[in-house]
Structures are given as structure tokens and as C-alpha cells.
C-alpha positions as CSV (number, residue, x, y, z in Angstrom):
1,M,94.5,43.8,85.7
2,D,96.2,47.4,85.3
3,A,94.6,49.7,87.6
4,S,94.2,52.4,84.9
5,L,92.1,49.6,83.2
6,L,90.2,48.8,86.0
7,V,89.4,52.5,86.4
8,I,88.4,52.6,82.8
9,I,85.9,49.5,83.4
10,L,84.4,51.2,86.7
11,L,83.6,54.5,84.8
12,G,82.0,52.7,82.0
13,I,79.7,50.6,84.2
14,V,78.9,54.0,86.2
15,E,77.9,55.5,82.7
16,G,75.8,52.4,81.8
17,L,74.1,52.6,85.1
18,T,73.4,56.0,85.0
19,E,72.5,57.4,81.6
20,F,69.1,56.6,81.5
21,I,67.8,56.6,85.3
22,P,67.4,60.5,86.4
23,V,70.6,60.5,88.5
24,S,73.1,62.3,86.1
25,S,75.7,60.0,84.2
26,T,77.8,62.9,83.7
27,G,77.8,64.3,87.7
28,H,78.3,60.5,88.4
29,L,81.2,60.1,86.2
30,I,83.0,63.3,87.3
31,L,82.4,62.2,90.8
32,A,83.8,58.7,90.4
33,G,86.5,60.4,88.4
34,E,87.4,62.4,91.2
35,L,87.3,59.6,93.9
36,L,89.3,57.0,91.5
37,G,91.9,60.2,90.4
38,F,90.8,59.7,86.6
39,N,91.7,63.4,85.9
40,S,93.5,63.3,82.8
41,E,93.4,66.2,79.8
42,A,91.2,63.7,78.0
43,A,88.6,63.3,81.0
44,G,86.3,65.8,79.8
45,T,85.9,64.1,76.6
46,F,85.9,60.7,77.7
47,E,83.2,61.3,80.0
48,I,81.2,62.8,77.0
49,V,81.8,60.3,74.3
50,I,81.4,57.2,76.2
51,Q,77.9,58.0,76.3
52,L,77.6,56.7,72.6
53,G,77.9,53.1,74.2
54,A,74.6,53.9,76.0
55,I,73.0,55.6,72.9
56,L,73.9,52.4,71.1
57,A,72.2,50.5,73.4
58,V,68.7,52.4,72.9
59,I,69.3,51.8,69.1
60,V,69.6,48.0,69.9
61,A,67.0,47.8,72.6
62,Y,64.5,49.4,70.4
63,H,65.5,48.6,66.8
64,R,61.9,47.4,65.9
65,R,61.0,50.7,66.9
66,F,63.0,52.9,64.9
67,T,62.8,50.2,62.0
68,D,59.2,50.7,61.9
69,V,59.4,54.5,62.0
70,M,61.8,54.5,59.1
71,V,59.4,52.4,57.2
72,G,56.7,54.7,58.2
73,L,58.2,57.3,56.7
74,S,58.6,55.9,53.6
75,R,54.8,55.3,53.6
76,R,54.2,58.7,54.8
77,D,52.3,57.2,57.9
78,T,51.1,60.1,60.1
79,G,52.3,58.1,63.4
80,A,56.0,58.1,62.1
81,I,56.2,61.6,61.0
82,A,54.6,62.7,64.6
83,F,57.4,60.5,66.2
84,T,60.0,61.9,64.2
85,R,58.9,65.5,64.4
86,N,58.8,65.1,68.3
87,I,61.9,64.1,68.6
88,I,63.4,66.8,66.3
89,L,61.5,68.9,68.1
90,G,62.9,67.9,71.7
91,F,66.5,67.9,70.2
92,L,66.7,71.3,68.5
93,P,66.7,73.7,71.7
94,S,69.6,71.9,73.2
95,M,71.4,71.8,69.9
96,V,71.2,75.9,69.4
97,I,71.8,76.6,73.0
98,G,74.7,73.9,73.4
99,F,76.7,75.4,70.3
100,F,76.8,78.7,72.2
101,V,77.7,77.5,75.8
102,Y,79.8,74.8,74.9
103,D,83.1,76.2,76.5
104,L,80.9,77.1,79.5
105,V,79.6,73.3,79.7
106,K,83.1,72.4,79.4
107,A,84.3,74.3,82.4
108,M,81.7,73.0,84.5
109,L,83.0,69.6,84.0
110,D,85.8,70.4,86.4
111,A,83.5,71.3,89.5
112,P,82.3,68.5,91.6
113,I,81.1,70.7,94.2
114,L,78.4,72.2,91.7
115,V,77.5,68.3,90.5
116,A,76.8,67.5,94.3
117,V,74.6,70.6,94.8
118,A,73.0,69.9,91.7
119,L,72.2,66.3,92.4
120,I,70.4,67.5,96.0
121,V,68.5,70.0,94.3
122,G,67.4,68.0,91.7
123,G,66.4,65.2,93.8
124,I,63.8,67.7,95.6
125,A,62.6,69.0,92.4
126,I,61.8,65.5,91.4
127,L,59.7,65.0,94.6
128,V,57.9,68.2,94.3
129,I,57.1,67.5,90.4
130,E,56.1,63.5,91.3
131,R,53.5,65.3,94.0
132,M,52.3,68.3,91.9
133,V,51.8,66.4,88.4
134,K,48.5,66.5,86.8
135,T,46.5,63.4,85.4
136,P,48.8,62.4,82.3
137,H,46.7,62.4,79.2
138,V,49.6,61.8,76.5
139,E,50.2,58.0,76.4
140,S,52.8,57.6,73.2
141,V,55.5,59.7,71.9
142,E,53.4,59.9,68.8
143,A,50.5,61.3,70.9
144,M,52.5,64.3,71.5
145,G,52.0,67.5,70.7
146,W,54.4,70.0,68.8
147,K,54.3,72.4,71.9
148,T,55.1,69.5,74.5
149,A,57.7,68.0,72.7
150,L,59.4,71.4,72.3
151,G,58.6,72.4,75.7
152,V,60.5,69.2,77.0
153,G,63.6,69.9,74.7
154,M,63.5,73.5,76.4
155,V,63.7,71.6,79.6
156,Q,66.4,69.5,78.5
157,C,68.7,72.3,78.1
158,L,68.7,72.6,81.9
159,S,71.0,69.0,81.8
160,M,73.8,71.0,80.4
161,I,74.6,72.0,84.2
162,P,76.4,68.6,85.4
163,G,74.6,66.9,88.2
164,V,71.2,68.2,86.6
165,S,70.8,65.1,84.7
166,R,69.6,64.8,81.2
167,S,67.2,62.1,81.7
168,G,65.8,63.6,84.6
169,A,65.2,67.1,83.2
170,T,63.3,65.2,80.0
171,I,61.4,63.0,82.1
172,M,60.1,65.4,84.7
173,G,59.7,68.1,81.8
174,A,57.4,65.8,80.0
175,L,55.6,64.6,83.3
176,S,54.7,68.3,83.9
177,L,53.3,68.5,80.5
178,G,50.8,65.9,80.9
179,V,53.0,62.8,79.3
180,E,52.6,59.6,81.5
181,R,55.5,57.9,83.0
182,K,56.2,55.3,81.0
183,T,55.9,57.2,77.7
184,A,58.3,60.0,79.5
185,A,60.8,57.7,79.9
186,E,61.0,56.2,76.4
187,Y,60.9,59.8,74.9
188,S,64.0,60.5,77.0
189,F,65.6,57.3,75.9
190,F,64.7,58.3,72.1
191,L,65.7,62.2,72.7
192,A,69.0,60.9,74.1
193,V,70.2,59.6,70.3
194,P,70.3,62.7,68.6
195,T,71.3,64.7,71.5
196,M,74.2,62.7,72.4
197,L,75.4,61.9,69.0
198,A,75.8,65.7,68.4
199,A,77.4,66.2,71.7
200,S,80.1,63.8,71.4
201,G,80.1,64.3,67.7
202,Y,81.0,68.0,68.3
203,D,83.2,67.4,71.2
204,L,85.4,64.9,69.1
205,Y,85.6,67.7,66.3
206,K,86.8,70.2,68.8
207,N,89.1,67.9,70.7
208,G,89.6,64.6,68.7
209,G,92.7,65.9,66.9
210,G,94.8,66.2,70.1
211,L,93.9,62.7,71.7
212,D,96.5,60.0,71.3
213,S,96.0,56.6,70.9
214,S,96.1,55.8,74.8
215,A,92.9,58.0,75.0
216,W,91.2,56.6,71.9
217,I,91.6,53.0,73.6
218,T,90.6,54.8,77.0
219,I,87.3,55.7,75.3
220,A,86.9,52.6,73.1
221,V,86.9,50.5,76.4
222,G,84.5,52.8,78.3
223,F,82.0,53.0,75.3
224,V,81.6,48.8,75.2
225,V,81.5,48.7,79.0
226,S,78.9,51.2,78.7
227,F,76.9,49.8,76.1
228,V,76.4,46.3,77.8
229,V,75.6,47.8,80.9
230,A,73.0,50.4,79.6
231,L,71.4,47.3,77.7
232,V,70.6,45.9,80.6
233,V,69.6,49.0,82.6
234,I,67.1,50.0,80.0
235,R,64.4,47.6,80.5
236,W,65.0,47.6,84.3
237,F,64.5,51.1,84.6
238,V,61.1,51.3,82.7
239,G,59.7,48.5,84.7
240,I,60.9,50.3,88.2
241,V,59.4,53.7,86.8
242,S,56.0,52.0,85.8
243,R,55.5,50.3,89.5
244,Y,57.3,52.8,91.9
245,G,57.6,56.1,90.2
246,F,60.6,58.2,90.4
247,A,60.6,58.8,94.3
248,P,63.4,56.3,94.8
249,F,65.7,57.8,92.5
250,A,65.1,61.2,94.0
251,W,66.0,60.3,97.6
252,Y,69.2,58.3,96.2
253,R,70.3,61.9,94.3
254,I,69.6,63.5,97.7
255,A,71.8,61.1,99.6
256,A,74.5,60.6,97.3
257,G,74.7,64.4,96.6
258,S,74.8,65.0,100.5
259,I,77.7,62.6,100.8
260,A,79.2,63.9,98.0
261,L,79.3,67.3,99.2
262,V,80.5,66.7,102.4
263,W,83.5,64.8,101.1
264,L,84.4,67.3,98.9
265,L,84.5,70.2,101.5
266,A,86.3,68.1,104.0
267,R,89.1,67.3,101.9
């Protein structure tokens, strides 16, 4: 197997494994790319766009849920309307803020030390939030109030900093606002669909014209690999969270971030 193809497959696996668990897929892609020497001009776009593979995994894994919502909307079902409202409200803050800070976010993709620090800080934050959260009172996405959905959306904006983790920010934000663990995880999955579609679409609009055929092939391979891996991870993650909570991922973040920081500073 060609070495460059192997690197692309490995990065696709990293994306699929980490997109939906609170450890920062973008942060892991940046660190893995640094370790594997994947630093082409299209690397930033690759790291953003292959996340669409993981997003497709959500659509496939929850296709019945999405179908039910679409049918419910046509019938003006209150549950379907509440579900759609909460996804839109959770997405709006990142859409608006992301538009204005796009260039800053792209620049931060070249800062692996920032990723390492964010992994450590985020891990500590998860441990603190897990201990401090109040008894949950929201047990479905449809039952979330509009203020809760908008609040989670505001917290999601923190994930524009590489290493923070989009899923980690949304899940911890939801927990802090009284949403139970399984629902918080699933809301994070659903919220990823419009968020990452918008981020990837905007990046392709800005940079797609400058990509050659090899760059598109690289993105396509990463997309397929991340889709397959993420499809497996989604169900596994919900089971782990329901049984053990988020502490295992917090300790992993702290360990991985510490190792990465030592390595980066010692180079």
C-alpha cells in the first residue's frame, strides 16, 4: 500500500473514532497529521470536509428518527416541530459566529500546541461538570426547552477552538442544563448534521476551487473511511456513556494532551 494512502486511511479512522466522543476529532486529526507528516496545503480543508463521512453515519444510523421527524412535520406533529426547532436553535449560534471567525479558526488549525492544551483543559472541565451537574429533568430532544437548545448552541461555539471538541462542548453544555446523558449524546449527534454540513460547505466554497484532483481523491478516501468507522462508534459510544458516564474520556483527554504537549515542546 502506498504510504500516502495509508496515512489518509489512518486519518479517516481517527476521524471516525473521535467525531462523536468528547475528545476532539479536529484536535486528533491535527496531532495525527503532525505525527504522520500530513501537512499539505489542503490539509486544513481535508480535516474539515472528511467529517462529512461521520455526519453521513449519523443520518444512516438514525434514519428512522429523521424520517419520523419529516413525516411528523408534514402532519404538524408537536414532537417533530419541537425536535426541528431545537436543532435549528442549537445550530444558529455557530452558524453566525463561525461566519465571522472563519479565518481565525483556519489559522488555529496550524497550532498543535493549542490542541494539546485544549485537550487537557477540556478533560478537567468534563470531570468537574460530571461532579457538579444537577439531577437531569430532560429525557428527550423533543422535551428540551428553546432556552436549553439555544444555550447548548452557544456552548458549541467553544468547539471552534481546535482541541475543545464539538461533541464534548455540546454534551457538557446539555448536561449542565439538565439534560440526561443519553439524550445529551444523541442531541450532539443530531446537532452535528447541520453544523458540519455548514462548516464543510463553507470551507469548500472558500477553498474548493483551489483543490486539484489528488486533493479530491484524498478527501474522498478519508470520507469513506470515516463513515464506516463512525457508523460503528455511534452505537458503542451511547452504550459506554449510559453505563460509565464521561469520566473515561476526560482522563483520556488529559493523558493524550499531556503526552502530545511534552512531545511538541521537546521537538
